[in-house]
C-alpha positions as semicolon CSV with decimal commas, in nm:
position;residue;x (nm);y (nm);z (nm)
1;M;-0,531;1,417;5,686
2;P;-0,541;1,627;5,369
3;R;-0,299;1,914;5,335
4;T;-0,448;2,258;5,380
5;N;-0,334;2,590;5,235
6;A;-0,197;2,396;4,939
7;C;0,038;2,587;4,713
8;R;-0,164;2,769;4,451
9;S;0,090;2,695;4,181
10;A;0,396;2,478;4,148
11;V;0,736;2,639;4,177
12;G;0,893;2,556;3,844
13;N;1,240;2,400;3,813
14;V;1,309;2,414;4,188
15;R;1,485;2,128;4,361
16;I;1,499;2,116;4,740
17;G;1,733;1,888;4,928
18;V;1,619;1,740;5,258
19;L;1,892;1,618;5,490
20;A;1,809;1,252;5,538
21;A;2,076;1,152;5,788
22;Q;1,833;1,128;6,080
23;G;1,501;1,274;6,193
24;A;1,162;1,353;6,040
25;F;1,279;1,409;5,683
26;R;1,007;1,209;5,503
27;E;0,733;1,440;5,628
28;H;0,919;1,740;5,486
29;I;0,946;1,563;5,151
30;I;0,570;1,501;5,150
31;A;0,500;1,867;5,231
32;L;0,735;1,991;4,959
33;G;0,578;1,752;4,712
34;A;0,239;1,905;4,793
35;C;0,395;2,240;4,706
36;G;0,489;2,111;4,363
37;V;0,867;2,107;4,398
38;E;1,117;1,832;4,328
39;T;1,296;1,693;4,634
40;L;1,613;1,499;4,695
41;E;1,718;1,302;5,003
42;V;2,063;1,433;5,094
43;R;2,302;1,171;5,235
44;K;2,625;1,238;5,044
45;P;2,814;1,555;4,949
46;E;2,732;1,506;4,581
47;H;2,359;1,513;4,664
48;L;2,401;1,883;4,744
49;D;2,502;1,964;4,388
50;G;2,235;2,148;4,194
51;I;1,987;2,201;4,477
52;D;1,812;2,537;4,521
53;G;1,747;2,506;4,895
54;L;1,801;2,271;5,188
55;I;1,589;2,161;5,482
56;I;1,752;2,033;5,801
57;P;1,477;1,842;5,985
58;G;1,416;1,771;6,348
59;G;1,576;1,481;6,530
60;E;1,870;1,471;6,770
61;S;2,101;1,762;6,696
62;T;2,416;1,593;6,828
63;A;2,346;1,282;6,620
64;I;2,273;1,486;6,308
65;A;2,593;1,689;6,355
66;R;2,796;1,370;6,393
67;L;2,641;1,217;6,082
68;L;2,701;1,536;5,885
69;Q;3,068;1,507;5,973
70;D;3,087;1,131;5,915
71;F;2,929;1,164;5,570
72;G;3,148;1,457;5,470
73;L;2,853;1,697;5,449
74;F;2,929;1,941;5,728
75;D;3,176;2,176;5,561
76;K;2,997;2,170;5,227
77;V;2,659;2,263;5,381
78;R;2,823;2,548;5,573
79;A;3,003;2,675;5,263
80;M;2,689;2,662;5,052
81;G;2,495;2,846;5,322
82;E;2,762;3,115;5,340
83;A;2,740;3,143;4,960
84;G;2,366;3,214;4,978
85;L;2,188;2,877;4,968
86;P;1,846;2,909;5,141
87;I;1,831;2,675;5,441
88;F;1,532;2,594;5,663
89;G;1,603;2,426;5,996
90;T;1,329;2,279;6,215
91;C;1,379;2,185;6,582
92;A;1,725;2,019;6,574
93;G;1,781;2,206;6,249
94;M;1,739;2,533;6,437
95;V;2,004;2,421;6,685
96;L;2,248;2,336;6,407
97;L;2,197;2,672;6,235
98;A;2,272;2,866;6,555
99;K;2,603;3,034;6,629
100;E;2,568;2,958;6,999
101;I;2,418;2,658;7,179
102;E;2,383;2,725;7,549
103;G;2,587;2,487;7,764
104;S;2,704;2,280;7,469
105;G;3,019;2,258;7,263
106;Q;2,861;2,034;7,000
107;P;2,942;2,110;6,635
108;R;2,707;2,353;6,467
109;L;2,688;2,527;6,130
110;G;2,675;2,870;6,294
111;L;2,503;3,034;5,999
112;M;2,246;3,232;6,200
113;D;2,324;3,498;6,459
114;I;2,117;3,333;6,730
115;A;2,176;3,158;7,062
116;V;1,953;2,861;7,140
117;R;1,872;2,641;7,436
118;R;1,833;2,271;7,355
119;N;1,533;2,074;7,488
120;A;1,418;2,401;7,641
121;F;1,051;2,302;7,671
122;G;1,125;1,971;7,840
123;R;1,179;1,608;7,750
124;Q;0,989;1,386;7,505
125;V;0,708;1,333;7,756
126;D;0,660;1,709;7,773
127;S;0,580;1,739;7,400
128;F;0,280;1,958;7,320
129;E;0,097;2,153;7,052
130;A;0,007;2,522;7,053
131;D;-0,146;2,778;6,819
132;L;0,107;3,038;6,707
133;A;0,043;3,385;6,573
134;I;0,271;3,431;6,272
135;P;0,166;3,756;6,102
136;V;0,379;3,700;5,790
137;L;0,169;3,388;5,720
138;G;-0,168;3,557;5,763
139;E;-0,429;3,597;6,032
140;E;-0,504;3,227;6,084
141;P;-0,281;3,081;6,357
142;V;-0,031;2,809;6,281
143;R;-0,044;2,490;6,484
144;G;0,300;2,429;6,629
145;V;0,409;2,079;6,728
146;F;0,684;2,100;6,992
147;I;0,888;1,784;7,058
148;R;1,194;1,825;7,283
149;A;1,198;2,169;7,130
150;P;1,460;2,440;7,159
151;Y;1,397;2,811;7,166
152;V;1,605;3,117;7,084
153;T;1,748;3,295;7,386
154;N;1,920;3,573;7,194
155;A;1,878;3,706;6,841
156;G;2,132;3,934;6,673
157;P;2,041;4,263;6,503
158;G;2,011;4,100;6,160
159;V;1,762;3,838;6,280
160;R;1,387;3,889;6,239
161;V;1,165;3,730;6,501
162;L;0,855;3,585;6,334
163;A;0,685;3,411;6,628
164;T;0,701;3,372;7,002
165;L;0,531;3,143;7,252
166;D;0,488;3,261;7,610
167;G;0,758;3,519;7,546
168;K;1,004;3,265;7,405
169;I;1,129;3,304;7,046
170;V;1,031;3,002;6,835
171;L;1,055;3,120;6,472
172;V;1,325;3,341;6,318
173;E;1,469;3,435;5,983
174;Q;1,794;3,592;5,873
175;G;1,834;3,659;5,504
176;K;1,774;3,329;5,327
177;F;1,783;3,127;5,649
178;L;1,467;3,024;5,835
179;A;1,457;2,838;6,168
180;A;1,162;2,699;6,362
181;A;1,162;2,543;6,708
182;F;0,858;2,334;6,612
183;H;0,766;2,080;6,344
184;P;0,556;2,233;6,062
185;E;0,595;1,913;5,860
186;L;0,378;1,726;6,115
187;T;0,066;1,930;6,038
188;P;-0,132;1,971;5,713
189;D;-0,058;2,345;5,701
190;L;0,186;2,422;5,418
191;R;0,227;2,794;5,476
192;L;0,569;2,781;5,639
193;H;0,709;2,562;5,362
194;Q;0,563;2,809;5,112
195;Y;0,730;3,094;5,299
196;F;1,063;2,916;5,273
197;L;1,017;2,848;4,903
198;A;0,954;3,219;4,848
199;K;1,318;3,277;4,951
200;I;1,436;3,092;4,639
């Protein structure tokens, strides 16, 4: 399926890292390529050097956290985020960005002042799609793909809620951090990736 809402112009000299430890990272790379930016699969600490932004894709948040620690990436990603690196987390990436994960002591980056509930919409068999109203992206709704998705149960005063579904918070931003409960990389709509790139 061809990509829609393609970036009108390439973002010059921008390099985005995509955490490639586990999850749907290839689809993010394809979307970023359609936006005209250079990408790098991040698997080692040195891969983080020189990037202008980072995407943490969906997958299994506990497995991604463990791999981040095993590969020596965890502390460096947190430090770079605290220093101002733009980071976009989708699904499991949202969980890892949260300060609080309900009912779980799993490692997390804790960069966003949000509490999340893992697998809040159900198991894999309960996956679904829904149209989301996201005013910052325009009037046309965004198709959200929800796969074992989390949602935000509490957002701090510095967090901006960008979208909800049935009263549940599914898209938030805080400074240069962006977190989505769904998978924008699994649709041809590039607007959310564009929105992230605008933070750089």
